[in-house]
Steps between C-alpha positions, in 0.01 A plus 500: 500500500733789567529874449656650189802661665661607173239733350301648788572717801598316819343559842642442845392498861620796704698396808435129431703263288273287278649169618314490837173570321568236233592243764175567687294414190479125562139438399339594831291806579679810625192725513476508881864598552562712189622855542495692171856575388591814305557417134693745283644520151868413488703751304859421409710532186547122504125423501247519216338844476198356323134552577319371806339158457218294643745243637817692592825337600528526881793276590310175457187612686182475287354852477190581294340830397143603566434454126616136527280446804195630313578290191599180681296549817331162534806301393721687746255492790421130457869408513652741749472827681565859401705671768500881487807718454545874537619666180518845343512355149169313489308234686695176531458181700734223603341183367532207739416177316325267746394224261736214570454223244674163522508455121869433438576155359824444691581176318486665159664828609874558516561596862812586697472417870695594809718201594439549873120512500380385159294821467470660160781751435425575135276377221692494171214357293137509607236236432147542628194282527308665214147434630590657834581830325154535344349704783809712574597850387776607740655282768801380693623146550586361844839376380620864457244727671694822548625675189332303225164622363357293217222595261298309245386602154176618662674789680729575206198533269326740739814714534534520121128563444511785754819643344680506834869587494807368677401133520740240359381143460778249441383150413632246750315200359275391217276200497 
């Protein structure tokens, strides 16, 4: 799951680069230490001047609108935490996915590993244990906990049913 960066307005964090925020989203709660950053529309001739969306591109940080929170409330709250932002262009939250699911079938996946440690560097082709996905909607995997947010058909269907904008779902595997 990622934001549609080609057709919708981008947002950014004032005085903060998105990388430190993205790197902090490792599947653990941040609620007790979170300080709401200022989120603002990014305006530049090089960027899309499209409409605002419910899942704006924010440099790899999952950001959701208030409309998305209302529509997807239970699914979002069961699988992560909504961290407030300060914004003049609407109510938005950083979404910190805290559901960590060990569902990757490493034997059937095509994985690149670091030679020094054997840790996963990249997953070129995903394979999952299908039954383990049944109860999931949005999650991370322990093999790559930081930037990667995965979603199942359950979340995709709810996003489409609610007519939310800005979400892009790219299939990474089919059973």
